[in-house]
N, C-alpha and C positions, 0 to 999 in steps of 0.2 A: 421770144418776141421782143421787139424794140419798144422801149418806154419813151415817154416825153416827161418833162418836169411835172406838169399838172394838166389834166383835162377833165373839167367838171361836167362836160357833156358826155363823157364815157365813150367817145368815139375811138380813142386810143388809150392804152394803159398808161397811167401816170404814176410817177414816184410818190407824189403826195397821196394819191388814192391807195397805193399799195401800203403806205404808212398807216392810213386809216384802217385798212384791213388787219394789219399786223398788230396794231395797238388796241383794236376793238373800239376805236372812237367813232366808227360808223361814217356813212356818207355825209360829207360836209363837216365832220368833226374837227378837221384841220383846215381844209380849204375855206370853210365858212367862218373861221375865227382868225382875224388878222394877227392877233398876238401869238396864237398857237402856230399859225402858218409861218411867221417870221422865225419862231423857235425851231421848227422842223426844217426850214430852209437852211438855218445855221448848222443843224445836225447833218443834213445832206451834204453841205459843203465840207464838213469834217470827214464824212465818209468818202467823198471824192479825194480829199487830201490823203486819206489812208490808202485808197486804191493806188494813187500815183506813187506814194512812198514805196509800196510793195513793188510796183511795176519798175520803178527806177533801180531798185536793188537787184532785179533779175534780168534787166535788159541791157547787159554789158555791150552787146553788139547791135541790137535793134533799137533805134531811138524812138520810144513810144511818144506819141503826141496826141492831144485831145482833138478829135475831129470837129468839135464845136467851134474851134477857132476858124477853121476853113469855112464851115457852114455859115458863119457870121461875117464872112469877107475880111477876117483879120489876118495879120501877117503870119508868115511861116516863122518857125523858131530860129530866126537869124537876126542878129543885132549888128549895127555898123556905127562907126564913129570916125572922126577925122584924125589923122596922125599929125602931131605937132613936133617940129624939130626941137630936140633937146628935152622932150618929155617922155619918160619911160613908164609912168604910172597912169593907167586908164581905169576909171571907176566903171562898174557895171551895175545894172539894176538888180534888186532882189529877186525879180522874176526869173533871172537866169539861175535856176536852182543847181544845175550841173552843166558846166562848160564842157563841150565835147570836142570842138575843134576851133583853132584860131588861125585866121589867114591874114596876110598883110600884103599890101601893094607896094612893090619896091619903087625906087625913084624913076624907073623906066616905065612904070605902069603895069608891070606883070604881077599877077597874084601868086603868092607862095604860101604854103602851109608851114606854120611854125611848130617846132618840137616842144612838147611839154617838159618842163624841168621842175623837179620837186626837191628843193633844198631845205628840208625840214629843220636841219640843224643850223642853217644859216639863212634865215628869211630875208636878211638885208644884203644878200650877196650882190645885188645889182647896183647898189649905191656906189657911185664912182666908176661904173662900168664904162667900157669904151663906146664910142659912137660909130654909127654906120647903118647898115640895113639889118634889122632884127632877124634872127634865125630861130630863137626860142622864146618861151614865155614861162612865167610862174604865176600861180594864183596865190595871193595873200589877202585873206579877208575878202572884201568886195573889189579888189584891185587885180588888174592884169598887168604884170611887170614885163616889159620888153627888154631883150638883150640881143645885140647891143642897143644902146639908146638911139632912136631914130635921129638922123642928121638931115632930114628933109621933111617937107610938109606934103600931105596928100589928103585931099578931100574924100571923106568916107573910105579911107584907105585901110581901116582895121575892121575885120569882119569876124564875128563870133557865132558859132552854132551852139545851141544849148537845149537842155531839157527843161520844160516848164510845167508848172502845176496846171490842173484842168481849169477850164473857164468856170468861174464860180456862179452859182445860181443866185437869182434875185427872186424874192417872194412874188413879184409881179410877172414872172417869166411866162407863165401859161404853158402852152404846148411847145416848149422848147425842146428840140432833139438832144439826146444825151451823147456826149462825144466819145465815150468808151465803148468797147465791144458789147453788143447787146446781151450776150450770155451772162454779163456781170451787172446788169442794171438792177436786178433784184437784190444783189449784194448791197448796193448803196442804201436801199430802203431798209434792209434788215439791220445794217450797221447803225443807221440813223435812229432806229427805234429802240435799240438795246438799252440805252440809258433811261428811256421813259419806262420800259418794262421793268427794269430793276428798281427804279425810284418808286414805282407804284405797286411793287410786289406782285406783278402779274405771273401766273403760273407758267406762261409760255416763254418766260425769259431764258430758261435753260435750253429749251428746244431751239429758240432763235439763236442763241449763242453757238450751239453746235453747227447750225447752218452757216453762220459767219465763219467759223473755223474751217469748215469744209470748202467754202467758197474761196477763202484766202489761200488755201492749199492749191485750189484749181487755178487761181490767178498766177501763182508762182510757176506752176507747170506750164501754163499757157504762154506766159511771157518768155520763160526760159527756152521753150521749144521754138519760139519765133526767133530767138537770138542766136541759135546755133547755126553757124555757117556750114555749107556743104563743101567739103574739100576733097580733092582727088588724093588718093593714097598711092604712093609709089612703094612697092614691096620688092624684095629680092626673090627672084625665081630660081629655085634650086633644081638642077638637073643631075640625074644619075649618070655616072660614067661607066656603069657596069654594062 
């Protein structure tokens, strides 16, 4: 069943209410205490970060994205900026956790996908590079380096698709829908509660930790299975001449 962030009316299952059950703090033990609510909101954000870290490691082909962005009319994971003649270095925001594709608009207005280049032994390879229409890029820190260096200007001519972390919770969110698959909503609550259970010496800490491990294994399998492409296989048919 799908959870929301918090529902004190108990119309829907809430992550905060699930945390109250797991920790034994009881109804209102978190939602009715602003200081504690802020603390568990932070813990739930840490749990969300943990979920996305696992998802990003196992979704090599399927680009996982948090549905909460779309639910809140926020943009798709695509960033754009303008191309400046003579500039090869373009900074990107920390939100772009993993760059997946880079596209550039050539001087004729046609979009082209750039090839990723990874020169680990020569990170400054593009210094002094030739100018023209870029055909490849390299990521260095928070920069996208283009090669060749653009010799033209283009408004919003550089486009990047990326993987981002989930939309972070605010303690005032209330019945906010959760953007990850509903089968893992309970995982967020269990992960968020583990440090509290350990700090307060709760007997349930070991059982809760086992649940976390099982659910993290399930996350890996779920994302990996979604990432596998279905390819046609061409085999050699052997015929007997007898």
